[in-house]
C-alpha positions in Angstrom: 95.3 87.9 9.2 94.1 91.4 8.5 90.5 92.4 9.3 87.3 92.8 7.2 85.9 96.2 7.4 82.5 97.0 6.1 82.0 100.5 4.6 78.4 101.6 5.3 76.5 104.9 5.3 73.6 106.7 3.7 73.5 106.9 -0.2 75.7 109.7 -1.7 78.1 110.1 1.3 81.1 109.0 -0.8 81.3 105.5 0.3 82.0 104.0 -3.2 84.4 106.8 -4.1 86.3 106.0 -0.9 86.2 102.2 -1.5 87.6 102.7 -5.1 90.3 104.9 -3.7 91.3 102.5 -0.9 91.4 99.4 -3.2 92.6 101.4 -6.2 90.0 99.7 -8.3 87.0 100.9 -10.2 85.0 97.9 -8.9 82.4 99.9 -7.1 80.3 102.4 -9.2 80.4 105.9 -7.7 77.3 107.7 -9.0 75.1 110.5 -7.8 72.0 108.3 -7.0 71.0 105.9 -4.4 71.7 102.1 -4.7 74.3 102.3 -7.4 76.2 99.7 -5.4 73.8 96.7 -5.8 76.2 94.0 -4.7 78.8 94.3 -1.9 82.3 94.9 -3.5 85.2 93.3 -1.8 88.6 94.7 -2.1 92.0 94.0 -0.4 94.7 96.5 0.2 98.2 96.2 1.4 98.8 97.7 4.9 101.4 100.4 4.6 104.2 100.0 7.3 107.5 101.7 6.7 109.1 99.3 9.3 108.8 96.5 6.7 110.9 98.4 4.3 113.6 99.1 6.8 113.8 95.3 7.7 113.9 94.4 4.0 116.8 96.9 3.3 118.8 95.5 6.3 118.3 91.9 5.4 118.5 92.5 1.7 115.3 90.7 1.2 114.3 90.0 -2.4 110.6 90.4 -1.8 108.5 92.6 0.4 105.1 91.2 1.4 102.8 93.5 3.5 99.9 92.2 5.5 96.5 92.9 4.0 93.1 94.0 5.1 89.7 93.7 3.4 87.2 96.3 2.7 83.7 95.4 1.8 81.6 98.2 0.1 78.1 97.8 1.4 75.4 99.6 -0.5 73.8 102.7 1.0 71.3 102.2 3.8 68.2 104.3 4.0 65.6 105.0 6.8 63.5 101.8 7.1 66.1 99.4 6.0 65.5 97.3 9.0 61.9 96.7 7.7 63.2 96.0 4.2 63.1 99.5 2.8 65.5 100.1 -0.1 67.6 96.9 -0.3 67.7 96.7 3.5 67.6 93.1 4.3 70.3 92.2 1.9 72.7 94.9 3.1 72.1 94.2 6.8 73.0 90.6 6.1 76.3 91.8 4.6 77.1 93.9 7.6 76.8 91.0 10.0 79.7 89.3 8.2 82.4 91.9 8.9 84.6 92.5 11.9 84.2 96.2 12.1 82.1 99.0 10.6 83.6 102.0 8.8 80.7 104.4 8.9 81.3 107.0 6.2 79.6 110.3 7.1 79.1 113.2 4.8 80.8 116.2 6.2 80.9 118.4 3.1 78.5 120.9 1.5 77.9 120.4 -2.3 74.8 121.6 -4.0 75.6 119.3 -7.0 75.5 116.1 -4.8 72.1 115.3 -3.5 71.5 114.2 0.1 69.0 111.5 0.7 67.7 113.4 3.7 67.7 116.8 2.0 70.4 118.4 4.2 73.9 117.8 5.5 73.7 116.7 9.1 76.2 114.1 10.0 75.0 113.5 13.5 71.5 112.9 12.2 72.9 110.5 9.5 74.8 108.5 12.2 71.6 108.2 14.2 69.6 107.1 11.1 72.1 104.3 10.4 72.5 103.3 14.0 68.7 103.2 14.6 68.3 100.9 11.6 71.0 98.6 12.9 69.5 98.6 16.4 66.0 97.8 15.1 67.4 94.9 13.1 69.3 93.6 16.1 66.2 93.9 18.3 64.1 92.0 15.8 66.8 89.3 15.6 67.0 88.9 19.3 63.3 88.9 20.0 62.8 86.1 17.5 65.2 83.9 19.4 63.8 84.3 23.0 61.2 81.6 22.9 63.5 78.9 21.5 66.2 79.8 24.0 63.9 79.7 26.9 62.8 76.2 26.0 66.3 74.9 25.8 67.3 76.8 28.9 64.6 74.9 30.9 66.6 71.7 30.2 70.2 71.0 30.8 71.4 73.2 28.0 74.1 75.3 29.8 75.1 77.3 26.7 71.5 78.1 26.0 71.1 79.5 29.5 74.2 81.6 29.1 73.2 82.9 25.7 69.7 83.7 27.0 71.2 85.7 29.8 73.2 87.7 27.3 70.2 88.2 25.1 68.2 89.5 28.2 71.0 91.9 29.0 71.0 93.2 25.3 67.3 93.6 24.8 66.7 96.5 27.3 69.5 98.4 25.8 68.3 98.0 22.2 64.8 98.9 23.3 66.1 102.0 24.9 67.8 103.0 21.7 71.4 102.0 22.7 73.8 99.8 20.8 74.5 96.3 21.9 78.2 97.1 22.3 77.3 98.6 25.7 76.4 95.2 27.1 78.4 94.6 30.2 80.0 91.2 29.8 83.0 89.2 31.0 85.9 88.0 28.8 84.7 84.4 29.0 81.3 85.5 27.5 82.8 87.0 24.4 82.5 83.9 22.3 78.8 83.5 22.9 78.1 87.1 22.6 79.8 87.3 19.2 77.8 84.3 18.0 74.7 86.5 18.4 75.9 88.3 15.3 74.7 91.7 16.5 75.6 94.5 14.2 75.6 97.2 16.9 78.1 95.1 18.9 80.7 95.7 16.2 83.5 98.3 16.7 82.7 101.5 14.9 85.1 103.8 13.0 83.5 107.0 11.7 85.1 108.2 8.4 84.4 111.9 8.0 84.3 112.6 4.3 85.2 116.2 4.0 85.9 118.7 1.1 89.5 119.0 -0.2 90.3 122.1 1.8 89.5 120.4 5.1 91.3 117.1 4.5 94.2 117.8 7.0 92.3 119.0 10.1 88.6 118.7 9.3 85.7 121.1 9.6 82.8 121.9 11.9 80.8 118.9 10.7 83.7 116.5 11.4 84.4 118.1 14.7 80.8 117.1 15.8 81.4 113.6 14.6 84.7 113.3 16.6 82.8 114.6 19.7 80.2 111.9 19.2 82.9 109.2 18.7 84.6 110.2 21.9 81.2 110.0 23.9 80.6 106.3 22.7 84.2 105.1 22.8 84.4 104.8 18.9 87.1 106.1 16.7 86.9 108.8 14.0 89.2 110.0 11.1 89.1 112.7 8.5 89.4 111.8 4.9 88.6 113.5 1.6 87.4 110.7 -0.8 87.9 113.1 -3.7 91.6 113.5 -2.8 92.0 109.8 -2.2 90.4 108.9 -5.5 92.9 111.3 -7.3 95.9 109.9 -5.4 94.9 106.3 -6.2 95.6 106.6 -9.9 99.0 108.2 -9.6 102.4 106.4 -9.5 104.1 106.4 -6.0 106.5 109.2 -6.8 103.7 111.5 -8.1 101.5 110.6 -5.0 104.2 112.1 -2.7 104.3 115.3 -4.8 100.4 115.5 -4.9 100.2 115.1 -1.1 102.7 117.9 -0.6 100.8 120.1 -2.9 97.6 119.7 -0.9 99.4 120.0 2.4 99.0 116.4 3.6 101.7 114.2 5.2 100.1 110.9 4.1 97.1 109.4 2.4 93.8 109.1 4.3 94.1 105.3 3.9 96.9 105.3 6.5 94.7 107.0 9.0 91.8 104.6 8.4 94.2 101.6 8.9 95.8 102.9 12.0 92.4 103.8 13.5 91.1 100.4 12.6 94.0 98.4 14.1 93.6 100.5 17.3 89.9 99.8 17.3 90.3 96.1 17.0 93.4 95.7 19.1 95.6 94.5 16.2 99.3 94.3 16.1 101.9 93.4 13.5 105.0 91.1 13.8 107.5 90.4 11.0 109.5 87.5 9.5 112.7 88.6 7.8 115.2 86.8 5.5 117.1 87.1 2.2 114.1 85.6 0.4 111.4 87.8 1.9 110.4 90.3 4.5 106.8 89.8 5.5 104.3 91.4 7.9 101.7 89.4 9.8 98.7 90.8 11.7 97.5 89.2 14.9 95.4 90.4 17.8 97.2 92.0 20.9 97.6 89.4 23.6 98.3 86.5 21.2 100.7 83.9 22.4 103.7 82.8 20.4 102.2 79.4 19.2 98.9 81.0 18.0 101.0 83.7 16.2 103.1 81.0 14.5 99.7 79.4 13.5 98.9 82.5 11.4 101.8 81.4 9.1 100.9 77.7 9.1 98.9 75.4 11.4 101.9 73.0 11.6 103.9 75.8 13.1 101.4 76.1 16.0 101.0 72.3 16.5 104.8 71.6 16.6 105.8 74.9 18.3 109.1 74.7 20.3 110.2 78.3 20.7 110.4 81.7 19.0 113.6 83.5 18.3 112.6 87.0 19.0 114.2 90.4 18.3 112.4 93.8 19.0 112.1 95.9 15.9 114.2 98.7 17.5 117.0 96.3 18.3 116.9 94.7 14.8 117.3 98.1 13.1 119.7 99.6 15.5 122.0 96.5 15.5 121.7 96.1 11.7 120.0 92.7 11.6 119.9 89.3 13.3 123.7 88.7 13.5 124.2 92.1 15.2 121.2 91.5 17.7 122.6 88.0 18.5 126.0 89.3 19.4 124.6 92.1 21.5 122.4 89.6 23.4 119.2 91.0 22.0 117.9 87.9 20.5 115.6 86.1 23.0 114.2 82.7 23.1 110.7 82.8 24.0 108.3 79.9 24.8 104.7 79.0 24.5 103.5 81.6 27.1 105.1 84.6 25.4 102.8 87.3 24.3 104.0 88.6 20.9 104.6 92.3 20.9 104.0 94.8 18.0 107.1 95.0 15.9 108.7 91.7 17.0 110.9 90.1 14.4 110.3 86.4 14.8 111.8 83.1 13.7 109.8 80.0 14.8 111.4 76.7 15.7 108.9 73.8 15.4 108.8 70.0 15.2 107.4 68.3 12.2 
């Protein structure tokens, strides 16, 4: 399990250029005019993780299979999208289907690339998008109130709980605040997520800067980082232009190119790490001579559910998990060394899988 991240933003901020770079495809058109992306483009990318290479080397694995994540390139929103302006209704529906929002913000000056609002102001751009999403959420909730009230008057417990969540979200949205600020208990998360509110989704701001600012950003991106800190979101700096140039190079030449422009890694790595942190995701590994493979789960997942990511039969028949921490596996040169040193543990159904665990599941057919 990876996660599905929707790339949103105003037209001409570099969304499609970034999408093409991230997925190393030309599926999304990158053109200097609004609405060049008419349908959402979906692309999967491998999650880079050097730990997987280390494990494969130690185990002499024939194949390396990284975990993957999905990016959805959603066409540029404009002011009035919540009322159907541009291609608003269609795009808003696409946003509802993703786990997190990667909000690409233009943080570069370029007279050759038009800006839909006529000037480069990333904070204003963020507020335009956020306002449209809040208005759409507000409209969605207001339409549900009457039906929920009718059900709540009866014996429908779930309707009462849902109505309570709606009544907590409405004042925030009417006050121009996102639904993610709704105070709620852990046991309310399932119902809250079923509301499908776009402003409840975690947000990662992707600051698209000029090439010279790709490492540490500029004044525009600094303002976005400050905004992200205030609202508990994440932000990263990326040069979509550099990423698009890296994407078409062979791996060896990618390293040389990165060194030439003063970068330690591609921007994709920053986006993935920030996205993982935002959604509370971790990685565990299965390793053997046939393959070394990475699997993504949510932090706090118990061993049977983690096994279920591989196959539902593993979860149903779960007996135990043979567990080795990544540091122990690499330091002791594999499973045999870890077993001899007493670092291979047998964990049961209540074990919370940790990031980097190397697992072998025992299960009954």
